[in-house]
SELUM-613244 format. One record per residue (C-alpha): residue in three letters; y, z, x. Coordinates in pm, 1 decimal. Layout:
BEGIN
+------+----------+----------+----------+
! code !       c2 !       c3 !       c1 !
+------+----------+----------+----------+
!  Ala !        Y !        Z !        X !
...
+------+----------+----------+----------+
This chain:
BEGIN
+------+----------+----------+----------+
! code !       c2 !       c3 !       c1 !
+------+----------+----------+----------+
!  Met !      0.0 !      0.0 !      0.0 !
!  Lys !    336.9 !   -104.5 !    138.4 !
!  Thr !    588.2 !    176.8 !    111.9 !
!  Gly !    960.3 !    195.7 !    166.8 !
!  Val !   1052.9 !   -117.8 !    -30.4 !
!  Thr !   1331.3 !    -59.4 !   -280.3 !
!  Ile !   1323.0 !   -201.3 !   -632.2 !
!  Ala !   1635.3 !   -407.4 !   -555.2 !
!  Asp !   1477.6 !   -561.7 !   -243.3 !
!  Ala !   1157.9 !   -639.0 !   -432.8 !
!  Ala !   1360.4 !   -796.3 !   -714.2 !
!  Ala !   1549.8 !  -1019.1 !   -469.0 !
!  Ala !   1225.2 !  -1131.9 !   -306.1 !
!  Tyr !   1073.1 !  -1199.8 !   -647.8 !
!  Ile !   1365.5 !  -1418.8 !   -753.2 !
!  Asp !   1335.6 !  -1610.5 !   -425.4 !
!  Ser !    971.1 !  -1679.8 !   -506.8 !
!  Val !   1063.5 !  -1796.1 !   -857.3 !
!  Asn !   1326.1 !  -2027.1 !   -709.5 !
!  Leu !   1059.7 !  -2199.0 !   -500.9 !
!  Ala !    808.5 !  -2244.0 !   -782.6 !
!  Arg !   1011.8 !  -2296.3 !  -1100.6 !
!  Ser !   1287.2 !  -2522.9 !  -1229.1 !
!  His !   1652.2 !  -2431.9 !  -1181.9 !
!  Asn !   1692.3 !  -2338.5 !  -1549.1 !
!  Thr !   1385.6 !  -2113.7 !  -1541.0 !
!  Met !   1506.2 !  -1949.5 !  -1223.4 !
!  Arg !   1844.9 !  -1873.1 !  -1383.9 !
!  Ala !   1679.7 !  -1720.6 !  -1691.1 !
!  Tyr !   1444.4 !  -1509.4 !  -1480.0 !
!  Arg !   1727.4 !  -1393.9 !  -1257.1 !
!  Arg !   1930.1 !  -1283.5 !  -1560.0 !
!  Ala !   1625.7 !  -1102.4 !  -1699.9 !
!  Val !   1579.5 !   -908.7 !  -1377.0 !
!  Glu !   1950.7 !   -825.8 !  -1365.4 !
!  Ile !   1928.7 !   -674.4 !  -1715.7 !
!  Phe !   1614.6 !   -484.7 !  -1613.5 !
!  Leu !   1792.5 !   -334.9 !  -1311.8 !
!  Glu !   2087.8 !   -239.1 !  -1532.3 !
!  Thr !   1842.8 !    -66.4 !  -1767.2 !
!  Leu !   1698.3 !    132.5 !  -1477.8 !
!  Gln !   2047.8 !    238.5 !  -1373.3 !
!  Tyr !   2120.5 !    357.4 !  -1726.7 !
!  Trp !   1815.5 !    582.9 !  -1699.3 !
!  Glu !   1948.9 !    712.0 !  -1366.0 !
!  Ile !   1709.9 !    516.3 !  -1149.2 !
!  Asp !   1907.9 !    349.5 !   -871.5 !
!  Pro !   1730.6 !     22.5 !   -773.3 !
!  Glu !   1908.8 !     27.0 !   -436.3 !
!  Val !   1754.4 !    363.5 !   -350.6 !
!  Cys !   1443.4 !    405.8 !   -564.7 !
!  Lys !   1121.3 !    264.3 !   -420.0 !
!  Thr !    886.4 !     35.1 !   -610.4 !
!  Thr !    620.4 !    309.0 !   -597.3 !
!  Asp !    851.3 !    529.7 !   -807.0 !
!  Met !    936.9 !    269.7 !  -1072.3 !
!  Pro !    804.4 !    400.7 !  -1406.3 !
!  Gln !    598.6 !    160.0 !  -1614.5 !
!  Lys !    760.0 !    296.0 !  -1929.7 !
!  Ala !   1073.6 !    118.7 !  -1810.3 !
!  Ile !    943.1 !   -186.2 !  -1995.5 !
!  Ser !    992.2 !     10.1 !  -2321.0 !
!  Trp !   1349.2 !     87.2 !  -2220.6 !
!  Leu !   1406.4 !   -282.4 !  -2156.9 !
!  Ile !   1263.2 !   -379.7 !  -2496.4 !
!  Ala !   1513.3 !   -146.9 !  -2662.3 !
!  Asp !   1801.4 !   -299.8 !  -2463.4 !
!  Leu !   1697.9 !   -653.6 !  -2559.5 !
!  Lys !   1723.6 !   -596.0 !  -2934.9 !
!  Thr !   2070.6 !   -751.6 !  -2932.5 !
!  Lys !   1921.4 !  -1075.2 !  -2799.4 !
!  Ser !   1737.2 !  -1333.2 !  -3006.8 !
!  Ala !   1363.1 !  -1284.0 !  -3042.6 !
!  Ser !   1288.0 !  -1589.0 !  -2828.9 !
!  Thr !   1523.1 !  -1471.5 !  -2552.6 !
!  Glu !   1363.3 !  -1127.5 !  -2568.9 !
!  Arg !   1019.6 !  -1279.5 !  -2513.4 !
!  Leu !   1141.4 !  -1495.2 !  -2225.5 !
!  Tyr !   1308.2 !  -1202.3 !  -2047.7 !
!  Leu !   1006.5 !   -977.2 !  -2100.6 !
!  Gln !    780.0 !  -1244.3 !  -1953.9 !
!  Ala !   1008.8 !  -1262.8 !  -1650.8 !
!  Val !    990.8 !   -886.5 !  -1600.5 !
!  Ile !    613.0 !   -877.1 !  -1653.4 !
!  Asn !    590.3 !  -1142.7 !  -1383.0 !
!  Phe !    804.2 !   -913.5 !  -1165.9 !
!  Tyr !    551.6 !   -634.2 !  -1215.6 !
!  Glu !    273.9 !   -881.1 !  -1129.3 !
!  Tyr !    462.5 !   -974.3 !   -812.4 !
!  Ile !    486.9 !   -606.7 !   -717.0 !
!  Ala !    112.4 !   -567.1 !   -768.2 !
!  Ala !     26.5 !   -886.7 !   -579.8 !
!  Glu !    243.7 !   -786.8 !   -283.2 !
!  Asn !     80.9 !   -441.3 !   -283.5 !
!  Leu !    418.1 !   -272.8 !   -334.2 !
!  Ala !    298.1 !    -34.9 !   -606.2 !
!  Pro !      2.0 !     22.4 !   -838.0 !
!  Val !     62.9 !   -152.1 !  -1170.6 !
!  Asn !   -127.7 !   -121.8 !  -1498.2 !
!  Leu !    -61.0 !   -468.6 !  -1636.7 !
!  Thr !   -287.4 !   -414.8 !  -1936.5 !
!  Arg !    -78.0 !   -118.1 !  -2051.2 !
!  Leu !    245.9 !   -311.3 !  -1996.6 !
!  Arg !    128.2 !   -601.1 !  -2211.9 !
!  Leu !     10.4 !   -358.1 !  -2478.2 !
!  Leu !    356.5 !   -199.8 !  -2490.0 !
!  Ile !    512.3 !   -541.8 !  -2534.7 !
!  Arg !    273.0 !   -635.7 !  -2815.3 !
!  Gln !    346.6 !   -308.5 !  -2992.7 !
!  Arg !    723.8 !   -296.3 !  -2955.6 !
!  Ala !    863.5 !   -644.8 !  -2899.2 !
!  Arg !    953.5 !   -876.1 !  -3182.0 !
!  Arg !    758.2 !  -1187.5 !  -3255.6 !
!  Pro !    984.6 !  -1491.2 !  -3273.2 !
!  Gly !    945.2 !  -1687.2 !  -3592.6 !
!  Gln !    815.6 !  -2039.1 !  -3555.4 !
!  Arg !   1099.6 !  -2283.7 !  -3587.4 !
!  Leu !   1036.7 !  -2638.3 !  -3689.5 !
!  Pro !   1211.3 !  -2901.5 !  -3478.1 !
!  Gln !   1491.1 !  -3043.4 !  -3689.4 !
!  Phe !   1667.5 !  -3374.1 !  -3654.8 !
!  Pro !   1855.2 !  -3610.4 !  -3886.7 !
!  Glu !   1597.8 !  -3888.9 !  -3913.2 !
!  Glu !   1807.6 !  -4131.4 !  -4117.5 !
!  Glu !   2095.2 !  -4104.1 !  -3872.9 !
!  Ile !   1864.0 !  -4176.3 !  -3580.6 !
!  Glu !   1750.3 !  -4495.3 !  -3753.2 !
!  Lys !   2116.8 !  -4590.4 !  -3796.3 !
!  Ile !   2175.0 !  -4538.6 !  -3425.1 !
!  Leu !   1875.7 !  -4753.6 !  -3335.8 !
!  Ile !   2005.6 !  -5030.3 !  -3562.1 !
!  Tyr !   2346.6 !  -4994.9 !  -3399.8 !
!  Thr !   2199.9 !  -5032.3 !  -3051.0 !
!  Gln !   2075.8 !  -5380.2 !  -3139.5 !
!  Ser !   2435.3 !  -5489.5 !  -3203.0 !
!  Met !   2540.3 !  -5371.0 !  -2858.8 !
!  Val !   2402.3 !  -5691.1 !  -2703.9 !
!  Asn !   2700.6 !  -5883.4 !  -2844.1 !
!  Lys !   2947.9 !  -5596.0 !  -2832.5 !
!  Pro !   3284.5 !  -5716.4 !  -2692.2 !
!  Ser !   3354.0 !  -5586.3 !  -2343.9 !
!  Ser !   3658.3 !  -5597.1 !  -2120.0 !
!  Ser !   3464.4 !  -5614.2 !  -1793.1 !
!  Lys !   3129.2 !  -5701.0 !  -1644.1 !
!  Gln !   3055.5 !  -5331.7 !  -1584.5 !
!  Glu !   3124.7 !  -5246.5 !  -1948.3 !
!  His !   2882.6 !  -5517.7 !  -2060.2 !
!  Trp !   2620.7 !  -5376.5 !  -1824.4 !
!  Arg !   2677.5 !  -5029.0 !  -1967.0 !
!  Asn !   2634.5 !  -5158.9 !  -2321.3 !
!  Leu !   2299.1 !  -5314.3 !  -2238.8 !
!  Arg !   2195.7 !  -5013.8 !  -2031.6 !
!  Asp !   2276.1 !  -4769.0 !  -2309.6 !
!  Arg !   2091.6 !  -4981.4 !  -2564.8 !
!  Ala !   1783.8 !  -4988.4 !  -2339.2 !
!  Phe !   1813.4 !  -4616.7 !  -2263.2 !
!  Ile !   1830.8 !  -4505.8 !  -2627.1 !
!  Val !   1550.4 !  -4737.0 !  -2740.1 !
!  Thr !   1338.2 !  -4612.7 !  -2448.3 !
!  Leu !   1390.9 !  -4249.9 !  -2554.2 !
!  Ala !   1300.5 !  -4331.9 !  -2914.4 !
!  Asp !    992.6 !  -4546.3 !  -2845.8 !
!  Thr !    835.5 !  -4361.6 !  -2552.5 !
!  Gly !    902.1 !  -3992.9 !  -2622.2 !
!  Leu !   1032.1 !  -3948.8 !  -2269.0 !
!  Arg !   1241.7 !  -3641.7 !  -2198.0 !
!  Val !   1593.5 !  -3721.8 !  -2080.0 !
!  His !   1532.7 !  -3619.2 !  -1717.7 !
!  Glu !   1212.3 !  -3824.4 !  -1711.1 !
!  Ala !   1391.7 !  -4135.6 !  -1832.4 !
!  Cys !   1679.9 !  -4088.1 !  -1589.5 !
!  Gly !   1435.8 !  -4050.7 !  -1299.6 !
!  Leu !   1245.5 !  -4374.6 !  -1360.8 !
!  Arg !   1241.2 !  -4642.4 !  -1089.9 !
!  Arg !   1192.9 !  -5011.7 !  -1157.3 !
!  Gly !    860.2 !  -4996.4 !   -977.3 !
!  Asp !    732.7 !  -4723.8 !  -1209.6 !
!  Leu !    708.7 !  -4971.4 !  -1495.5 !
!  Asp !    415.5 !  -5212.7 !  -1516.1 !
!  Trp !    560.4 !  -5508.2 !  -1701.7 !
!  Asn !    220.0 !  -5658.7 !  -1777.5 !
!  Ser !     73.0 !  -5350.9 !  -1945.2 !
!  Gly !    397.9 !  -5205.5 !  -2076.8 !
!  Gln !    322.4 !  -4871.2 !  -1917.4 !
!  Ala !    487.5 !  -4640.0 !  -1667.6 !
!  Leu !    349.7 !  -4357.2 !  -1460.8 !
!  Val !    574.8 !  -4050.9 !  -1482.2 !
!  Ile !    577.3 !  -3699.5 !  -1344.2 !
!  Gly !    655.5 !  -3491.5 !  -1647.7 !
!  Lys !    693.3 !  -3128.8 !  -1747.1 !
!  Gly !    491.7 !  -2889.2 !  -1535.4 !
!  Asn !    474.2 !  -3152.7 !  -1258.4 !
!  Arg !    197.8 !  -3328.1 !  -1453.0 !
!  Glu !    135.1 !  -3698.5 !  -1400.0 !
!  Ala !    101.7 !  -3905.3 !  -1715.7 !
!  Val !    105.5 !  -4262.2 !  -1845.5 !
!  Val !    384.6 !  -4347.3 !  -2089.7 !
!  Arg !    370.1 !  -4657.4 !  -2308.5 !
!  Phe !    669.1 !  -4881.1 !  -2383.9 !
!  Ser !    711.4 !  -5072.8 !  -2709.5 !
!  Asn !    795.3 !  -5444.3 !  -2718.4 !
!  Arg !   1139.9 !  -5345.2 !  -2842.9 !
!  Ala !   1196.1 !  -5119.9 !  -2541.6 !
!  Met !   1059.3 !  -5379.6 !  -2297.8 !
!  Thr !   1289.3 !  -5646.5 !  -2440.3 !
!  Ala !   1594.2 !  -5420.0 !  -2413.6 !
!  Leu !   1505.1 !  -5332.6 !  -2054.5 !
!  Lys !   1455.5 !  -5697.2 !  -1955.9 !
!  Asp !   1792.9 !  -5789.6 !  -2109.2 !
!  Tyr !   1960.1 !  -5509.3 !  -1917.4 !
!  Leu !   1794.5 !  -5578.4 !  -1582.2 !
!  Ala !   1867.4 !  -5951.2 !  -1613.6 !
!  Val !   2245.1 !  -5901.9 !  -1625.9 !
!  Arg !   2220.5 !  -5644.3 !  -1347.3 !
!  Ser !   2029.2 !  -5873.2 !  -1110.1 !
!  Glu !   2342.7 !  -5955.0 !   -912.2 !
!  Met !   2400.5 !  -5589.7 !   -828.0 !
!  Asp !   2035.7 !  -5518.3 !   -752.8 !
!  Gly !   2003.3 !  -5823.0 !   -528.7 !
!  Ala !   2309.3 !  -5723.5 !   -326.5 !
!  Ser !   2173.0 !  -5374.2 !   -262.0 !
!  Gly !   1941.2 !  -5491.7 !     15.4 !
!  Lys !   1666.4 !  -5260.3 !   -111.3 !
!  Pro !   1327.8 !  -5344.8 !   -263.9 !
!  Leu !   1368.0 !  -5385.7 !   -638.5 !
!  Ala !   1081.2 !  -5145.7 !   -705.4 !
!  Ser !   1274.0 !  -4862.7 !   -537.1 !
!  Leu !   1586.8 !  -4906.0 !   -748.7 !
!  Pro !   1654.2 !  -4687.4 !  -1054.1 !
!  Leu !   1561.4 !  -4827.3 !  -1392.4 !
!  Phe !   1886.8 !  -4693.7 !  -1538.1 !
!  Ala !   2177.5 !  -4723.0 !  -1297.3 !
!  Arg !   2537.1 !  -4610.7 !  -1287.0 !
!  His !   2799.2 !  -4874.8 !  -1356.4 !
!  Asp !   3130.3 !  -4716.6 !  -1265.0 !
!  Arg !   3385.5 !  -4752.0 !   -990.5 !
!  Gly !   3251.1 !  -4459.3 !   -791.2 !
!  Thr !   2926.2 !  -4630.3 !   -693.8 !
!  Gly !   3065.9 !  -4920.2 !   -494.4 !
!  Lys !   2780.1 !  -5152.1 !   -395.5 !
!  Lys !   2517.6 !  -4879.5 !   -417.3 !
!  Val !   2265.1 !  -4875.7 !   -699.0 !
!  Gln !   2249.6 !  -4513.6 !   -805.2 !
!  Ala !   2042.7 !  -4358.2 !  -1081.9 !
!  Ile !   2217.1 !  -4201.1 !  -1378.0 !
!  Ser !   2203.3 !  -3822.5 !  -1395.0 !
!  Thr !   2070.1 !  -3623.9 !  -1688.8 !
!  Thr !   2432.1 !  -3538.5 !  -1769.6 !
!  Thr !   2509.9 !  -3910.4 !  -1791.7 !
!  Gly !   2201.3 !  -3957.6 !  -2008.7 !
!  Arg !   2326.7 !  -3694.7 !  -2251.3 !
!  Asn !   2676.0 !  -3847.0 !  -2247.6 !
!  Ile !   2529.9 !  -4190.6 !  -2328.9 !
!  Val !   2371.2 !  -4049.8 !  -2642.7 !
!  Lys !   2685.6 !  -3856.1 !  -2730.7 !
!  Gln !   2908.3 !  -4164.5 !  -2699.2 !
!  Arg !   2680.4 !  -4399.2 !  -2890.7 !
!  Val !   2617.4 !  -4142.9 !  -3166.4 !
!  Cys !   2994.3 !  -4118.9 !  -3212.0 !
!  Glu !   3028.3 !  -4497.8 !  -3228.4 !
!  Ala !   2735.6 !  -4547.8 !  -3464.7 !
!  Ile !   2791.2 !  -4260.7 !  -3708.4 !
!  Gly !   3120.0 !  -4093.5 !  -3628.8 !
!  Pro !   3257.2 !  -3797.4 !  -3433.6 !
!  Glu !   3125.6 !  -3549.4 !  -3691.4 !
!  Ala !   2769.9 !  -3635.1 !  -3577.9 !
!  Ile !   2830.8 !  -3533.2 !  -3214.9 !
!  Gly !   2602.7 !  -3244.7 !  -3127.6 !
!  Thr !   2368.1 !  -3301.9 !  -3420.0 !
!  Ile !   2174.6 !  -3566.7 !  -3227.7 !
!  Thr !   2077.3 !  -3514.3 !  -2864.0 !
!  Pro !   1840.3 !  -3701.3 !  -2631.3 !
!  His !   1562.2 !  -3465.1 !  -2739.6 !
!  Ser !   1618.0 !  -3566.9 !  -3102.7 !
!  Phe !   1468.3 !  -3903.7 !  -3013.6 !
!  Arg !   1158.4 !  -3728.9 !  -2883.0 !
!  His !   1127.6 !  -3547.5 !  -3216.9 !
!  His !   1166.3 !  -3886.3 !  -3386.1 !
!  Phe !    890.7 !  -4029.9 !  -3165.8 !
!  Val !    635.6 !  -3758.3 !  -3245.4 !
!  Thr !    710.7 !  -3756.6 !  -3617.2 !
!  Lys !    684.7 !  -4134.8 !  -3636.5 !
!  Ile !    336.5 !  -4122.1 !  -3481.1 !
!  Leu !    224.1 !  -3856.5 !  -3728.0 !
!  Lys !    363.1 !  -4045.0 !  -4026.6 !
!  Gly !    210.4 !  -4370.0 !  -3908.3 !
!  Ser !   -132.8 !  -4241.1 !  -3814.4 !
!  Gly !   -177.2 !  -3887.9 !  -3942.0 !
!  Asn !   -364.2 !  -3827.8 !  -3615.9 !
!  Leu !   -262.4 !  -3497.6 !  -3461.1 !
!  Lys !   -460.2 !  -3550.3 !  -3139.8 !
!  Leu !   -305.5 !  -3893.5 !  -3091.4 !
!  Ala !     43.6 !  -3749.8 !  -3134.3 !
!  Gln !    -37.5 !  -3470.2 !  -2889.7 !
!  Ala !   -163.0 !  -3714.7 !  -2627.6 !
!  Leu !    127.3 !  -3958.0 !  -2660.4 !
!  Ala !    387.1 !  -3680.5 !  -2662.5 !
!  Arg !    210.5 !  -3513.4 !  -2367.4 !
!  His !    207.8 !  -3173.3 !  -2535.6 !
!  Lys !     -9.9 !  -2938.2 !  -2333.7 !
!  Asn !    -77.0 !  -2723.5 !  -2640.2 !
!  Ile !   -161.0 !  -2885.6 !  -2973.5 !
!  Ser !     17.8 !  -2600.5 !  -3154.5 !
!  Val !    344.9 !  -2761.2 !  -3041.4 !
!  Thr !    243.2 !  -3090.1 !  -3203.1 !
!  Gln !    135.0 !  -2911.7 !  -3519.9 !
!  Arg !    493.3 !  -2802.4 !  -3577.3 !
!  Tyr !    584.0 !  -3168.1 !  -3630.3 !
!  Ala !    313.4 !  -3214.4 !  -3888.3 !
!  His !    526.6 !  -3012.8 !  -4130.1 !
!  Leu !    808.3 !  -3263.4 !  -4087.1 !
!  Ala !    576.3 !  -3541.7 !  -4199.0 !
!  Asp !    500.9 !  -3359.3 !  -4524.2 !
!  Asp !    790.4 !  -3528.9 !  -4700.9 !
!  Glu !    566.6 !  -3835.6 !  -4729.9 !
!  Leu !    315.7 !  -3620.7 !  -4919.4 !
!  Asp !    594.3 !  -3481.6 !  -5137.6 !
!  Arg !    713.0 !  -3827.4 !  -5237.3 !
!  Gly !    358.5 !  -3941.3 !  -5310.4 !
!  Tyr !    293.0 !  -3635.8 !  -5523.3 !
!  Trp !    605.1 !  -3674.2 !  -5736.4 !
!  Glu !    549.7 !  -4048.0 !  -5778.9 !
!  Ile !    207.4 !  -3970.4 !  -5927.0 !
!  Phe !    282.2 !  -3665.4 !  -6137.6 !
!  Glu !    639.3 !  -3733.9 !  -6248.8 !
!  Ser !    614.3 !  -4104.9 !  -6320.6 !
+------+----------+----------+----------+
């Protein structure tokens, strides 16, 4: 057993380990959770800068649960998971004996269970946006770069809608990732998992239109076409370089085109992830096959896909009322 390590030092080392293994957003959430946990200890007159890990009481998890009641249930669960992982880190590093079974039992007994929320999105408005994107081919533009952006944004939005790609996955695609013969791309998705994503004829056509007008820029880059980003920046700051759009740009593309297609009041109601919801729901409505939807959406757990099945129930509702109220 390692002795002499303070709770604060152990917490700092734990966050460093999280930073190496998790995404930036996860690391920020875990760091905030640990900060709140240390503040809880201080409230109970346990100074993390002085107190050793061997003296950290396991009932502190109950104190933390009480302090998290002002947070949402989902945030509470996330922060508790972060702190449980901290306890696991302490045990793994042999910094203190930890009864993980008792800790998890305390959480099950005292923490709230977040209610299951169905993914919501305005389906009719998304269809309007997709119709609008088709008109962007002939949209008047004041410059070559603006025309490129119009075709890029059309291809980007249709790709999100017809592939189920997450925004960061779409932004990270290279031209060489896409097999034009099979209409498939190999992507590294959530959890660093490799998967095949299929592209519709509509998406392939939009991409070909976009890459055709961009050929001048790509050819002048001096780099192999396969290494160039599928969705590139077209602004003054890039010069002759072909640079991939960022996830922020991807979100801004959706924001701008939503405003143009529907109006400013729709901004914020439709995000890049709304098109992923649209994708999954469309599969379920078209096939009724939950396993197919899970596989195409790349959901690790089918319970996530099952949440979308409720959104497809409106088809059943309409069928019922057509039969019994006609």
